[in-house]
C-alpha positions as CSV (number, residue, x, y, z in Angstrom):
1,M,91.1,82.4,100.2
2,S,94.4,83.0,102.0
3,A,96.5,83.8,99.3
4,L,93.7,86.6,98.3
5,V,94.3,88.0,101.8
6,E,98.0,87.8,101.4
7,E,97.7,89.3,97.6
8,V,95.9,92.4,99.3
9,V,98.6,92.9,102.1
10,D,101.3,92.7,99.4
11,R,99.6,95.3,97.1
12,T,98.5,97.5,99.5
13,E,101.6,97.4,101.8
14,A,99.3,96.9,104.7
15,G,99.1,100.7,104.8
16,D,95.8,102.6,106.0
17,A,92.6,100.4,106.1
18,W,94.3,97.9,103.9
19,Y,91.7,95.6,105.6
20,R,88.8,97.4,103.4
21,H,90.3,96.5,100.2
22,C,90.5,93.0,101.7
23,A,86.8,92.9,102.4
24,Q,86.2,94.3,99.1
25,V,88.2,91.4,97.4
26,L,86.7,88.7,99.3
27,D,82.8,90.0,98.6
28,W,84.0,90.0,95.0
29,F,85.4,86.5,95.2
30,L,82.4,84.9,97.1
31,A,79.6,87.0,94.7
32,D,81.7,85.2,91.7
33,Q,81.1,81.9,93.8
34,G,77.7,82.9,93.9
35,I,77.5,83.6,97.7
36,A,76.1,87.2,97.6
37,D,76.4,88.3,101.6
38,P,77.6,91.4,102.3
39,Q,77.7,90.3,106.0
40,L,79.8,87.5,105.6
41,V,83.0,89.2,105.1
42,E,82.3,91.7,107.5
43,Q,81.3,89.5,110.5
44,A,84.2,87.1,109.6
45,L,86.6,90.4,109.5
46,G,85.2,91.6,112.7
47,G,87.8,94.2,113.3
48,R,90.3,91.9,113.8
49,F,92.7,93.5,111.4
50,E,94.4,97.1,111.7
51,S,96.4,99.9,109.3
52,W,99.6,99.3,109.1
53,C,100.2,96.0,110.3
54,A,100.3,92.9,108.1
55,P,98.1,89.9,109.9
56,A,100.1,87.1,111.2
57,E,99.7,83.7,108.7
58,S,97.8,82.2,112.0
59,E,95.3,85.4,111.7
60,V,94.9,84.8,107.9
61,A,94.0,81.1,108.4
62,A,91.5,81.6,111.1
63,L,89.7,84.4,108.7
64,A,89.4,81.9,106.2
65,R,88.0,79.2,108.3
66,R,85.5,81.8,109.7
67,I,84.2,82.5,106.2
68,A,84.2,78.8,104.8
69,A,82.2,77.8,108.3
70,A,79.4,81.0,107.6
71,E,79.0,80.0,104.0
72,P,75.6,78.6,103.2
73,G,76.1,75.3,102.6
74,A,79.3,74.5,104.1
């Protein structure tokens, strides 16, 4: 999951509202894995990222941990 976030940051150059694109990609990924909970990613992101600022590696890892902990059956 961290790799997906890093790819979005790279592709969007952490531009305006890049984290919204990131949420969409993570939603698609989770839906593909059979986890269709639109609130899961939104709660995990929780306003932690900002436009024009790439997240620190530790923030990306924390996001992945929050999503993994919230997944049904995790």
